[in-house]
C-alpha positions as CSV (number, residue, x, y, z in Angstrom):
1,M,37.2,72.0,71.6
2,S,39.1,71.3,68.4
3,C,42.4,69.4,68.1
4,C,43.6,72.0,65.6
5,S,45.4,75.2,66.6
6,T,44.4,78.6,65.3
7,D,47.0,78.5,62.6
8,G,45.4,75.4,61.0
9,N,47.9,72.9,62.2
10,C,46.4,69.7,63.7
11,S,48.0,68.3,66.8
12,T,46.6,64.9,67.4
13,E,49.7,63.4,68.8
14,T,49.5,62.1,72.3
15,A,52.2,62.5,74.9
16,A,54.7,59.7,75.0
17,T,54.5,57.3,78.0
18,P,57.6,57.9,80.2
19,A,60.0,55.1,80.0
20,T,61.0,53.2,83.1
21,P,64.6,54.0,83.9
22,G,67.2,51.3,83.9
23,S,68.0,48.3,81.8
24,T,65.7,45.4,81.1
25,T,66.7,41.8,81.2
26,V,64.3,39.0,80.1
27,Y,64.4,35.6,81.9
28,S,62.8,32.3,81.1
29,V,60.7,31.0,84.1
30,A,59.1,27.5,84.3
31,G,56.0,26.7,86.2
32,M,53.9,29.9,85.6
33,T,50.4,29.0,84.6
34,C,47.9,31.6,85.9
35,G,47.2,35.1,87.1
36,H,48.2,34.2,90.6
37,C,51.6,33.1,89.3
38,K,51.9,36.5,87.6
39,A,50.9,38.4,90.7
40,T,53.3,36.5,92.9
41,L,56.3,36.9,90.7
42,T,55.5,40.6,90.1
43,K,55.3,41.2,93.9
44,E,58.4,39.1,94.9
45,I,60.7,40.3,92.2
46,G,59.4,43.9,92.4
47,A,60.3,44.0,96.1
48,L,64.0,43.6,95.3
49,E,66.2,46.6,95.7
50,G,67.0,48.3,92.4
51,V,64.1,46.7,90.5
52,T,61.9,49.4,88.9
53,A,59.6,47.2,86.8
54,V,58.5,43.6,86.3
55,E,56.5,42.3,83.3
56,V,55.4,38.7,83.4
57,D,54.3,37.0,80.2
58,L,52.5,33.7,80.9
59,E,52.2,32.7,77.3
60,T,55.9,32.9,76.6
61,G,57.1,31.9,80.1
62,Q,59.2,35.0,80.3
63,V,59.7,37.7,82.9
64,A,61.2,41.0,81.9
65,V,62.9,42.7,84.9
66,T,64.0,46.3,84.7
67,T,66.8,47.3,87.1
68,L,68.7,50.5,87.9
69,G,72.0,48.7,87.7
70,A,73.2,45.3,86.5
71,P,70.7,42.6,87.5
72,D,71.8,40.0,90.1
73,D,70.9,36.8,88.3
74,A,71.6,34.6,91.4
75,L,69.4,36.7,93.6
76,L,66.6,36.7,91.1
77,A,66.9,32.9,90.7
78,K,66.7,32.5,94.5
79,V,63.6,34.7,94.8
80,V,61.9,33.0,91.9
81,D,62.7,29.5,93.3
82,E,61.5,30.5,96.8
83,A,58.2,31.6,95.2
84,G,57.8,28.1,93.7
85,Y,58.9,28.6,90.2
86,E,62.2,27.9,88.3
87,L,64.3,30.6,86.7
88,T,65.9,28.6,83.9
89,G,68.2,31.4,82.6
90,R,68.2,34.5,80.5
91,A,65.9,34.4,77.4
92,A,67.6,34.3,74.1
């Protein structure tokens, strides 16, 4: 099967990945060192109401949280702290 249509136009573009709805806020989190840390924070933050996505970057020490509405920084800090890490604030 060819990627070109019968009129000679080539359509090799792939479908765009659907965006996660909401707004994303990036936080700095101290104490993350391994895959277990990443999995723990993804699970705990992802369980919060209104959170639609969590991306943990161990190298930068940042966690991107996508929420349907405005994020609750105090609640996020509490959940992160209870998981054994420290939310040090929003990333610049």
